[in-house]
A tleap script that builds the chain and sets N, CA, C and O, in Angstrom:
source leaprc.protein.ff14SB
mol = sequence {
  NMET ASN LEU ARG TYR THR ASP ARG ALA LYS
  ASP ASP VAL GLU LEU ALA PHE GLU TRP TYR
  GLU LYS GLN ARG ARG GLY LEU GLY PHE GLU
  PHE LEU ASP CYS VAL GLU VAL SER LEU ASN
  ASN ILE LEU CYS PHE PRO LYS MET TYR GLN
  ILE CYS TYR SER ASN PHE ARG GLY CYS VAL
  ILE ARG ARG PHE PRO PHE SER ILE PHE TYR
  THR ILE GLU GLY ASP GLU ILE VAL ILE HIE
  SER VAL PHE ASP ASN ARG GLN ASP PRO LYS
  GLU ARG CPRO
}
set mol.1.N position { 0.838 -1.188 0.000 }
set mol.1.CA position { 0.000 0.000 0.000 }
set mol.1.C position { 0.878 1.246 0.000 }
set mol.1.O position { 1.965 1.272 0.578 }
set mol.2.N position { 0.371 2.268 -0.663 }
set mol.2.CA position { 1.051 3.562 -0.675 }
set mol.2.C position { 0.513 4.418 0.459 }
set mol.2.O position { -0.622 4.243 0.903 }
set mol.3.N position { 1.335 5.339 0.918 }
set mol.3.CA position { 0.959 6.249 1.991 }
set mol.3.C position { 1.018 7.669 1.455 }
set mol.3.O position { 2.008 8.072 0.845 }
set mol.4.N position { -0.065 8.437 1.691 }
set mol.4.CA position { -0.105 9.824 1.230 }
set mol.4.C position { -0.604 10.705 2.367 }
set mol.4.O position { -1.567 10.372 3.058 }
set mol.5.N position { 0.069 11.832 2.543 }
set mol.5.CA position { -0.318 12.812 3.559 }
set mol.5.C position { -1.070 13.958 2.909 }
set mol.5.O position { -0.711 14.405 1.820 }
set mol.6.N position { -2.112 14.435 3.573 }
set mol.6.CA position { -2.737 15.686 3.141 }
set mol.6.C position { -1.871 16.835 3.658 }
set mol.6.O position { -1.021 16.640 4.527 }
set mol.7.N position { -2.092 18.022 3.122 }
set mol.7.CA position { -1.348 19.194 3.601 }
set mol.7.C position { -1.599 19.421 5.083 }
set mol.7.O position { -0.687 19.789 5.823 }
set mol.8.N position { -2.826 19.201 5.512 }
set mol.8.CA position { -3.150 19.374 6.934 }
set mol.8.C position { -2.316 18.441 7.794 }
set mol.8.O position { -1.768 18.862 8.813 }
set mol.9.N position { -2.212 17.181 7.397 }
set mol.9.CA position { -1.455 16.206 8.181 }
set mol.9.C position { 0.022 16.599 8.253 }
set mol.9.O position { 0.647 16.488 9.308 }
set mol.10.N position { 0.575 17.055 7.133 }
set mol.10.CA position { 1.970 17.510 7.134 }
set mol.10.C position { 2.156 18.664 8.111 }
set mol.10.O position { 3.117 18.688 8.879 }
set mol.11.N position { 1.235 19.617 8.079 }
set mol.11.CA position { 1.306 20.765 8.991 }
set mol.11.C position { 1.179 20.317 10.446 }
set mol.11.O position { 1.890 20.818 11.317 }
set mol.12.N position { 0.271 19.371 10.707 }
set mol.12.CA position { 0.084 18.864 12.067 }
set mol.12.C position { 1.385 18.301 12.628 }
set mol.12.O position { 1.763 18.604 13.760 }
set mol.13.N position { 2.064 17.485 11.835 }
set mol.13.CA position { 3.307 16.850 12.285 }
set mol.13.C position { 4.385 17.907 12.502 }
set mol.13.O position { 5.096 17.874 13.506 }
set mol.14.N position { 4.505 18.835 11.572 }
set mol.14.CA position { 5.528 19.873 11.681 }
set mol.14.C position { 5.324 20.744 12.924 }
set mol.14.O position { 6.279 21.035 13.644 }
set mol.15.N position { 4.081 21.156 13.173 }
set mol.15.CA position { 3.791 21.996 14.339 }
set mol.15.C position { 4.057 21.247 15.646 }
set mol.15.O position { 4.631 21.805 16.582 }
set mol.16.N position { 3.643 19.999 15.704 }
set mol.16.CA position { 3.874 19.208 16.920 }
set mol.16.C position { 5.364 18.995 17.146 }
set mol.16.O position { 5.843 19.113 18.274 }
set mol.17.N position { 6.098 18.684 16.090 }
set mol.17.CA position { 7.543 18.497 16.203 }
set mol.17.C position { 8.199 19.752 16.764 }
set mol.17.O position { 8.987 19.677 17.707 }
set mol.18.N position { 7.875 20.895 16.188 }
set mol.18.CA position { 8.475 22.156 16.634 }
set mol.18.C position { 8.129 22.445 18.093 }
set mol.18.O position { 8.987 22.887 18.857 }
set mol.19.N position { 6.875 22.198 18.485 }
set mol.19.CA position { 6.466 22.466 19.857 }
set mol.19.C position { 7.232 21.570 20.834 }
set mol.19.O position { 7.728 22.045 21.855 }
set mol.20.N position { 7.328 20.270 20.521 }
set mol.20.CA position { 8.039 19.351 21.411 }
set mol.20.C position { 9.534 19.673 21.475 }
set mol.20.O position { 10.148 19.522 22.531 }
set mol.21.N position { 10.117 20.102 20.387 }
set mol.21.CA position { 11.535 20.479 20.393 }
set mol.21.C position { 11.774 21.704 21.273 }
set mol.21.O position { 12.825 21.822 21.903 }
set mol.22.N position { 10.807 22.611 21.316 }
set mol.22.CA position { 10.937 23.786 22.188 }
set mol.22.C position { 10.832 23.392 23.658 }
set mol.22.O position { 11.418 24.040 24.526 }
set mol.23.N position { 10.086 22.332 23.927 }
set mol.23.CA position { 9.936 21.880 25.313 }
set mol.23.C position { 11.223 21.237 25.820 }
set mol.23.O position { 11.659 21.485 26.945 }
set mol.24.N position { 11.819 20.409 24.971 }
set mol.24.CA position { 13.071 19.730 25.328 }
set mol.24.C position { 13.743 19.256 24.044 }
set mol.24.O position { 13.127 18.590 23.212 }
set mol.25.N position { 14.997 19.605 23.903 }
set mol.25.CA position { 15.740 19.191 22.712 }
set mol.25.C position { 15.712 17.661 22.595 }
set mol.25.O position { 16.030 16.939 23.540 }
set mol.26.N position { 15.328 17.204 21.423 }
set mol.26.CA position { 15.248 15.767 21.157 }
set mol.26.C position { 13.856 15.183 21.331 }
set mol.26.O position { 13.565 14.108 20.805 }
set mol.27.N position { 12.986 15.884 22.067 }
set mol.27.CA position { 11.638 15.372 22.289 }
set mol.27.C position { 10.836 15.339 20.989 }
set mol.27.O position { 10.003 14.453 20.794 }
set mol.28.N position { 11.083 16.296 20.106 }
set mol.28.CA position { 10.416 16.295 18.806 }
set mol.28.C position { 10.760 15.049 18.005 }
set mol.28.O position { 9.904 14.485 17.324 }
set mol.29.N position { 12.013 14.622 18.089 }
set mol.29.CA position { 12.426 13.414 17.373 }
set mol.29.C position { 11.815 12.162 18.005 }
set mol.29.O position { 11.506 11.198 17.305 }
set mol.30.N position { 11.642 12.180 19.328 }
set mol.30.CA position { 10.963 11.064 19.980 }
set mol.30.C position { 9.507 10.994 19.508 }
set mol.30.O position { 8.968 9.910 19.286 }
set mol.31.N position { 8.884 12.157 19.360 }
set mol.31.CA position { 7.522 12.214 18.829 }
set mol.31.C position { 7.477 11.613 17.421 }
set mol.31.O position { 6.611 10.791 17.121 }
set mol.32.N position { 8.412 12.025 16.562 }
set mol.32.CA position { 8.452 11.499 15.187 }
set mol.32.C position { 8.650 9.986 15.173 }
set mol.32.O position { 8.061 9.289 14.347 }
set mol.33.N position { 9.480 9.476 16.090 }
set mol.33.CA position { 9.687 8.023 16.173 }
set mol.33.C position { 8.379 7.306 16.505 }
set mol.33.O position { 8.076 6.261 15.929 }
set mol.34.N position { 7.610 7.867 17.431 }
set mol.34.CA position { 6.329 7.250 17.804 }
set mol.34.C position { 5.316 7.336 16.661 }
set mol.34.O position { 4.532 6.411 16.452 }
set mol.35.N position { 5.336 8.444 15.926 }
set mol.35.CA position { 4.468 8.571 14.752 }
set mol.35.C position { 4.843 7.506 13.725 }
set mol.35.O position { 3.969 6.875 13.131 }
set mol.36.N position { 6.137 7.310 13.518 }
set mol.36.CA position { 6.599 6.329 12.538 }
set mol.36.C position { 6.179 4.909 12.918 }
set mol.36.O position { 5.785 4.128 12.051 }
set mol.37.N position { 6.260 4.572 14.194 }
set mol.37.CA position { 5.826 3.245 14.651 }
set mol.37.C position { 4.335 3.052 14.343 }
set mol.37.O position { 3.923 2.001 13.852 }
set mol.38.N position { 3.540 4.080 14.640 }
set mol.38.CA position { 2.099 3.997 14.368 }
set mol.38.C position { 1.826 3.866 12.875 }
set mol.38.O position { 0.972 3.081 12.464 }
set mol.39.N position { 2.549 4.630 12.067 }
set mol.39.CA position { 2.355 4.551 10.616 }
set mol.39.C position { 2.728 3.172 10.077 }
set mol.39.O position { 2.059 2.654 9.183 }
set mol.40.N position { 3.782 2.582 10.612 }
set mol.40.CA position { 4.162 1.226 10.187 }
set mol.40.C position { 3.068 0.222 10.544 }
set mol.40.O position { 2.775 -0.685 9.765 }
set mol.41.N position { 2.459 0.387 11.734 }
set mol.41.CA position { 1.348 -0.496 12.113 }
set mol.41.C position { 0.173 -0.320 11.164 }
set mol.41.O position { -0.456 -1.294 10.752 }
set mol.42.N position { -0.120 0.934 10.818 }
set mol.42.CA position { -1.220 1.207 9.888 }
set mol.42.C position { -0.933 0.578 8.529 }
set mol.42.O position { -1.822 -0.021 7.924 }
set mol.43.N position { 0.302 0.709 8.046 }
set mol.43.CA position { 0.659 0.132 6.744 }
set mol.43.C position { 0.563 -1.395 6.754 }
set mol.43.O position { 0.102 -1.995 5.782 }
set mol.44.N position { 0.993 -2.016 7.839 }
set mol.44.CA position { 0.965 -3.478 7.914 }
set mol.44.C position { -0.443 -4.028 8.137 }
set mol.44.O position { -0.798 -5.078 7.602 }
set mol.45.N position { -1.239 -3.315 8.926 }
set mol.45.CA position { -2.581 -3.778 9.293 }
set mol.45.C position { -3.575 -2.626 9.180 }
set mol.45.O position { -4.087 -2.162 10.198 }
set mol.46.N position { -3.857 -2.160 7.974 }
set mol.46.CA position { -4.672 -0.952 7.811 }
set mol.46.C position { -6.082 -1.047 8.378 }
set mol.46.O position { -6.660 -0.032 8.765 }
set mol.47.N position { -6.641 -2.248 8.432 }
set mol.47.CA position { -8.008 -2.386 8.940 }
set mol.47.C position { -8.063 -2.746 10.424 }
set mol.47.O position { -9.137 -2.999 10.970 }
set mol.48.N position { -6.901 -2.767 11.067 }
set mol.48.CA position { -6.843 -3.119 12.481 }
set mol.48.C position { -7.513 -2.048 13.350 }
set mol.48.O position { -8.095 -2.364 14.388 }
set mol.49.N position { -7.432 -0.806 12.932 }
set mol.49.CA position { -7.977 0.293 13.742 }
set mol.49.C position { -9.423 0.546 13.353 }
set mol.49.O position { -9.783 0.539 12.176 }
set mol.50.N position { -10.240 0.769 14.369 }
set mol.50.CA position { -11.670 0.892 14.113 }
set mol.50.C position { -12.018 2.222 13.448 }
set mol.50.O position { -11.289 3.210 13.545 }
set mol.51.N position { -13.152 2.202 12.776 }
set mol.51.CA position { -13.678 3.416 12.158 }
set mol.51.C position { -14.261 4.277 13.278 }
set mol.51.O position { -15.115 3.832 14.044 }
set mol.52.N position { -13.779 5.520 13.354 }
set mol.52.CA position { -14.218 6.441 14.418 }
set mol.52.C position { -15.488 7.171 14.020 }
set mol.52.O position { -16.403 7.338 14.827 }
set mol.53.N position { -15.533 7.599 12.780 }
set mol.53.CA position { -16.699 8.290 12.253 }
set mol.53.C position { -16.555 8.335 10.744 }
set mol.53.O position { -15.444 8.298 10.214 }
set mol.54.N position { -17.688 8.415 10.052 }
set mol.54.CA position { -17.700 8.398 8.591 }
set mol.54.C position { -16.834 7.220 8.123 }
set mol.54.O position { -17.105 6.081 8.501 }
set mol.55.N position { -15.811 7.469 7.317 }
set mol.55.CA position { -14.907 6.394 6.892 }
set mol.55.C position { -13.490 6.601 7.432 }
set mol.55.O position { -12.536 6.013 6.923 }
set mol.56.N position { -13.356 7.440 8.464 }
set mol.56.CA position { -12.055 7.726 9.065 }
set mol.56.C position { -11.740 6.725 10.170 }
set mol.56.O position { -12.551 6.474 11.061 }
set mol.57.N position { -10.558 6.169 10.087 }
set mol.57.CA position { -10.052 5.287 11.136 }
set mol.57.C position { -9.080 6.089 11.995 }
set mol.57.O position { -8.464 7.043 11.520 }
set mol.58.N position { -8.947 5.702 13.256 }
set mol.58.CA position { -8.073 6.431 14.159 }
set mol.58.C position { -7.106 5.514 14.884 }
set mol.58.O position { -7.485 4.453 15.382 }
set mol.59.N position { -5.855 5.936 14.936 }
set mol.59.CA position { -4.797 5.197 15.620 }
set mol.59.C position { -4.176 6.132 16.658 }
set mol.59.O position { -3.633 7.180 16.308 }
set mol.60.N position { -4.256 5.753 17.922 }
set mol.60.CA position { -3.665 6.562 18.984 }
set mol.60.C position { -2.157 6.331 18.988 }
set mol.60.O position { -1.688 5.193 18.943 }
set mol.61.N position { -1.412 7.426 19.044 }
set mol.61.CA position { 0.051 7.356 19.053 }
set mol.61.C position { 0.518 7.073 20.479 }
set mol.61.O position { 0.077 7.718 21.430 }
set mol.62.N position { 1.399 6.119 20.605 }
set mol.62.CA position { 1.941 5.747 21.912 }
set mol.62.C position { 2.714 6.921 22.511 }
set mol.62.O position { 3.476 7.593 21.815 }
set mol.63.N position { 2.516 7.158 23.783 }
set mol.63.CA position { 3.288 8.101 24.589 }
set mol.63.C position { 2.942 9.570 24.408 }
set mol.63.O position { 3.285 10.385 25.264 }
set mol.64.N position { 2.288 9.922 23.344 }
set mol.64.CA position { 1.944 11.311 23.079 }
set mol.64.C position { 0.429 11.415 22.883 }
set mol.64.O position { -0.194 10.477 22.387 }
set mol.65.N position { -0.166 12.546 23.266 }
set mol.65.CA position { -1.632 12.674 23.181 }
set mol.65.C position { -2.117 13.036 21.774 }
set mol.65.O position { -2.783 14.053 21.581 }
set mol.66.N position { -1.781 12.202 20.806 }
set mol.66.CA position { -2.138 12.429 19.410 }
set mol.66.C position { -2.738 11.163 18.821 }
set mol.66.O position { -2.465 10.052 19.276 }
set mol.67.N position { -3.558 11.356 17.801 }
set mol.67.CA position { -4.114 10.246 17.021 }
set mol.67.C position { -3.904 10.536 15.548 }
set mol.67.O position { -3.926 11.688 15.113 }
set mol.68.N position { -3.699 9.472 14.791 }
set mol.68.CA position { -3.592 9.580 13.339 }
set mol.68.C position { -4.942 9.187 12.763 }
set mol.68.O position { -5.434 8.086 13.012 }
set mol.69.N position { -5.546 10.094 11.986 }
set mol.69.CA position { -6.807 9.804 11.319 }
set mol.69.C position { -6.523 9.582 9.840 }
set mol.69.O position { -5.873 10.397 9.185 }
set mol.70.N position { -7.024 8.462 9.328 }
set mol.70.CA position { -6.716 8.077 7.952 }
set mol.70.C position { -7.901 7.373 7.313 }
set mol.70.O position { -8.831 6.922 7.982 }
set mol.71.N position { -7.828 7.298 5.989 }
set mol.71.CA position { -8.806 6.527 5.231 }
set mol.71.C position { -8.053 5.556 4.336 }
set mol.71.O position { -6.891 5.773 3.991 }
set mol.72.N position { -8.733 4.489 3.970 }
set mol.72.CA position { -8.193 3.513 3.017 }
set mol.72.C position { -8.920 3.756 1.709 }
set mol.72.O position { -10.139 3.607 1.625 }
set mol.73.N position { -8.162 4.131 0.689 }
set mol.73.CA position { -8.750 4.471 -0.605 }
set mol.73.C position { -8.054 3.645 -1.689 }
set mol.73.O position { -7.010 4.029 -2.216 }
set mol.74.N position { -8.657 2.511 -1.999 }
set mol.74.CA position { -8.059 1.603 -2.978 }
set mol.74.C position { -6.774 1.025 -2.425 }
set mol.74.O position { -6.777 0.392 -1.369 }
set mol.75.N position { -5.664 1.241 -3.139 }
set mol.75.CA position { -4.365 0.738 -2.680 }
set mol.75.C position { -3.557 1.830 -1.984 }
set mol.75.O position { -2.328 1.769 -1.925 }
set mol.76.N position { -4.263 2.828 -1.459 }
set mol.76.CA position { -3.595 3.967 -0.836 }
set mol.76.C position { -4.185 4.238 0.552 }
set mol.76.O position { -5.396 4.153 0.760 }
set mol.77.N position { -3.309 4.560 1.478 }
set mol.77.CA position { -3.736 5.016 2.800 }
set mol.77.C position { -3.486 6.514 2.836 }
set mol.77.O position { -2.363 6.972 2.627 }
set mol.78.N position { -4.544 7.273 3.102 }
set mol.78.CA position { -4.440 8.734 3.126 }
set mol.78.C position { -4.474 9.190 4.577 }
set mol.78.O position { -5.451 8.956 5.288 }
set mol.79.N position { -3.397 9.844 5.010 }
set mol.79.CA position { -3.314 10.404 6.355 }
set mol.79.C position { -3.926 11.793 6.292 }
set mol.79.O position { -3.394 12.688 5.634 }
set mol.80.N position { -5.048 11.968 6.979 }
set mol.80.CA position { -5.764 13.241 6.929 }
set mol.80.C position { -5.358 14.185 8.049 }
set mol.80.O position { -5.391 15.404 7.885 }
set mol.81.N position { -4.977 13.619 9.183 }
set mol.81.CA position { -4.630 14.466 10.319 }
set mol.81.C position { -3.812 13.679 11.331 }
set mol.81.O position { -4.039 12.488 11.546 }
set mol.82.N position { -2.856 14.365 11.950 }
set mol.82.CA position { -2.178 13.862 13.140 }
set mol.82.C position { -2.668 14.798 14.229 }
set mol.82.O position { -2.098 15.862 14.472 }
set mol.83.N position { -3.736 14.372 14.874 }
set mol.83.CA position { -4.582 15.237 15.683 }
set mol.83.C position { -4.169 15.239 17.150 }
set mol.83.O position { -3.980 14.185 17.757 }
set mol.84.N position { -4.032 16.433 17.705 }
set mol.84.CA position { -3.764 16.592 19.130 }
set mol.84.C position { -5.069 16.316 19.876 }
set mol.84.O position { -6.024 17.083 19.755 }
set mol.85.N position { -5.115 15.237 20.639 }
set mol.85.CA position { -6.341 14.819 21.313 }
set mol.85.C position { -6.821 15.799 22.375 }
set mol.85.O position { -7.929 15.655 22.891 }
set mol.86.N position { -6.007 16.789 22.705 }
set mol.86.CA position { -6.423 17.793 23.682 }
set mol.86.C position { -7.255 18.894 23.035 }
set mol.86.O position { -7.793 19.755 23.731 }
set mol.87.N position { -7.362 18.870 21.709 }
set mol.87.CA position { -8.163 19.864 20.995 }
set mol.87.C position { -9.645 19.486 21.034 }
set mol.87.O position { -10.021 18.380 21.423 }
set mol.88.N position { -10.458 20.432 20.621 }
set mol.88.CA position { -11.893 20.211 20.493 }
set mol.88.C position { -12.117 19.124 19.436 }
set mol.88.O position { -11.635 19.265 18.312 }
set mol.89.N position { -12.833 18.044 19.765 }
set mol.89.CA position { -13.053 16.978 18.792 }
set mol.89.C position { -13.740 17.454 17.504 }
set mol.89.O position { -13.649 16.782 16.477 }
set mol.90.N position { -14.413 18.583 17.548 }
set mol.90.CA position { -15.045 19.110 16.344 }
set mol.90.C position { -14.017 19.542 15.316 }
set mol.90.O position { -14.364 19.765 14.156 }
set mol.91.N position { -12.766 19.663 15.716 }
set mol.91.CA position { -11.691 20.083 14.800 }
set mol.91.C position { -11.079 18.910 14.027 }
set mol.91.O position { -10.243 19.112 13.146 }
set mol.92.N position { -11.499 17.686 14.359 }
set mol.92.CA position { -10.961 16.531 13.634 }
set mol.92.C position { -11.317 16.633 12.159 }
set mol.92.O position { -12.241 17.359 11.792 }
set mol.93.N position { -10.590 15.912 11.311 }
set mol.93.CA position { -10.890 16.007 9.869 }
set mol.93.C position { -12.299 15.520 9.533 }
set mol.93.O position { -12.697 15.537 8.368 }
savepdb mol mol.pdb
quit
């Protein structure tokens, strides 16, 4: 399967990385490592995560208060958001 990020998802990851790096040097990279582990799980087992709403599936990222929201579209997994779970749920994709 191919993996594709929306512009929103790219921005989400970049903003979170920058924020964590400001908190402690290296923490942003730890965040990216946890995102990568979750993405690998999604790629290996795309239907393992339940549908949260509409056709969006959600994967909670280990150690950080974020979830990856994605859809399965043919042979492609589209990452729509790397969502900070502390935000208003109405802001999800």
